[in-house]
C-alpha positions in Angstrom: 0.0 0.0 0.0 2.8 2.4 0.9 4.6 1.5 -2.3 1.6 2.5 -4.4 1.6 5.9 -2.7 5.3 6.3 -3.3 5.0 5.5 -7.0 1.9 7.7 -7.4 4.0 10.6 -6.0 6.8 9.9 -8.5 4.3 9.8 -11.4 2.7 13.0 -10.1 6.2 14.7 -10.0 6.9 13.5 -13.6 3.6 14.8 -14.8 4.1 18.1 -13.0 7.5 18.5 -14.6 6.1 17.7 -18.0 3.3 20.2 -17.6 5.1 23.1 -16.0 8.9 23.0 -16.2 10.0 21.2 -19.4 12.0 23.3 -21.9 9.5 22.4 -24.6 6.9 24.2 -22.6 9.0 27.4 -22.5 9.4 27.1 -26.3 5.6 26.9 -26.7 5.1 30.1 -24.7 7.3 32.2 -27.0 4.3 33.1 -29.2 1.9 31.7 -31.7 4.6 30.8 -34.3 6.0 28.1 -32.0 2.7 26.2 -31.1 2.6 22.7 -32.5 6.3 22.9 -33.6 7.9 20.5 -31.1 9.9 19.0 -34.0 11.3 22.4 -34.7 12.2 22.6 -31.0 14.1 19.3 -31.2 16.1 20.5 -34.2 16.7 23.8 -32.5 17.9 22.1 -29.3 20.3 19.9 -31.3 21.7 22.9 -33.1 22.0 24.8 -29.8 23.9 21.9 -28.2 26.2 21.6 -31.3 26.9 25.3 -30.9 27.7 24.9 -27.2 30.1 22.1 -28.1 32.0 24.3 -30.5 32.0 27.2 -28.1 33.2 25.0 -25.3 36.0 23.6 -27.4 37.4 27.1 -28.2 37.1 28.5 -24.6 40.1 28.6 -22.3 40.4 25.6 -20.0 39.0 27.3 -16.9 36.6 30.1 -16.1 33.0 31.0 -15.5 32.1 30.4 -19.1 33.0 26.7 -18.8 31.0 26.4 -15.6 28.0 28.0 -17.3 28.2 25.6 -20.3 28.5 22.7 -17.9 25.3 23.7 -16.0 23.4 24.3 -19.2 24.5 20.9 -20.7 23.7 19.1 -17.4 20.2 20.7 -17.2 19.4 19.8 -20.8 20.5 16.2 -20.2 18.2 16.0 -17.2 15.4 17.6 -19.2 15.9 15.1 -22.1 15.7 12.2 -19.7 12.8 13.4 -17.5 10.5 14.6 -20.3 10.3 11.3 -22.2 10.1 9.4 -18.9 7.1 11.5 -17.9 5.5 10.7 -21.2 6.3 7.0 -21.1 5.4 6.4 -17.4 3.1 9.2 -16.6 0.4 7.9 -18.7 0.5 10.7 -21.3 0.0 9.3 -24.7 1.6 11.7 -27.2 -0.7 13.3 -29.7 1.9 13.1 -32.5 1.9 10.3 -35.1 4.2 7.3 -34.4 6.7 8.2 -37.2 7.1 11.7 -35.8 7.5 10.3 -32.3 10.3 8.1 -33.5 12.1 11.0 -35.1 11.7 13.0 -31.8 13.2 10.2 -29.8 16.1 9.8 -32.2 16.8 13.6 -32.1 16.6 13.4 -28.3 19.2 10.6 -28.3 21.6 12.6 -30.6 21.1 15.7 -28.4 22.0 13.8 -25.2 25.2 12.6 -26.9 26.0 16.2 -27.9 25.3 17.4 -24.4 27.7 14.8 -23.0 30.2 16.0 -25.6 29.9 19.5 -24.1 30.6 18.0 -20.6 33.6 16.1 -21.9 35.1 19.2 -23.5 34.3 21.5 -20.5 35.3 19.2 -17.6 37.8 16.7 -18.8 39.4 17.5 -22.1 42.9 16.9 -20.8 42.0 13.4 -19.4 42.2 11.5 -22.7 45.0 9.6 -24.4 45.0 12.0 -27.4 45.0 15.8 -27.7 41.4 16.0 -28.9 40.4 17.9 -32.0 37.0 19.4 -32.6 35.4 16.2 -33.7 37.2 13.7 -31.4 35.2 14.2 -28.2 31.9 14.3 -30.0 32.9 11.0 -31.6 33.9 9.6 -28.2 30.5 10.7 -26.8 28.5 9.0 -29.6 30.5 5.8 -29.4 30.1 5.8 -25.6 26.4 6.5 -25.8 25.8 3.6 -28.1 28.0 1.3 -25.8 30.2 0.7 -28.8 33.4 1.9 -27.2 35.9 1.5 -30.1 38.9 2.1 -27.8 40.8 4.6 -30.0 40.0 7.4 -27.6 40.2 6.4 -24.0 40.6 8.3 -20.7 44.3 8.3 -19.9 43.8 9.7 -16.5 40.8 7.9 -15.1 39.5 10.3 -12.5 36.3 9.7 -10.7 34.6 12.4 -12.7 35.5 10.8 -16.1 34.4 7.4 -14.9 31.1 8.7 -13.6 30.4 10.6 -16.9 31.2 7.6 -19.1 29.1 5.2 -17.0 26.2 7.7 -16.8 26.3 8.2 -20.6 26.2 4.4 -21.2 23.3 4.0 -18.8 21.3 6.8 -20.4 21.9 5.3 -23.8 20.8 1.9 -22.7 17.8 3.4 -20.9 16.7 5.2 -24.0 16.7 2.2 -26.3 15.5 -0.4 -23.8 12.7 1.5 -22.2 11.6 4.4 -24.4 11.8 2.6 -27.7 9.9 -0.3 -26.1 7.2 2.0 -25.0 7.0 3.5 -28.5 6.6 0.0 -30.0 3.8 -0.8 -27.5 2.0 2.5 -28.5 2.3 1.6 -32.1 0.9 -1.9 -31.5 -2.0 -0.4 -29.5 -2.8 2.0 -32.3 -2.7 -0.9 -34.8 -5.1 -3.0 -32.7 -7.5 0.0 -32.5 -7.6 0.1 -36.3 
């Protein structure tokens, strides 16, 4: 009985976040031209994160700018994990067609990898076995997110922060494919049964 109350509170918090605090809600409140354009928001966020990655790469190794980029990237990672979770487990069936939903999830997945790329550049660029170029840490982030781990770029100095970030990215990548894609497939099957 107490467990049901606990999980109901979690679902309520997820729904509350989805309805009030998600970045896509801010985007919708910018004016009439943004309503119904969540796909545009997904592309805009991916472009924003790519820009953050490039800016972080060319900033000096320390400073308030790096701290700001780190906070922004960490917030966007949390938002990109919490928002789909609230849709998947909060009982909110999205109003978009299944193909569009798959594209949104895929863009979200790429955006999380880019956000982790920003964190790698900002927090631990000197911790790798190579002197990374502009593309190297983005490549490392994508190969880590997919759990591929090619081994050509590895952390040379394995600090606790680097280990935590790599494990977190792998877990987020597995979570995305195992849980969210499974939920999308179940929605698609439900829609097919209705027809």
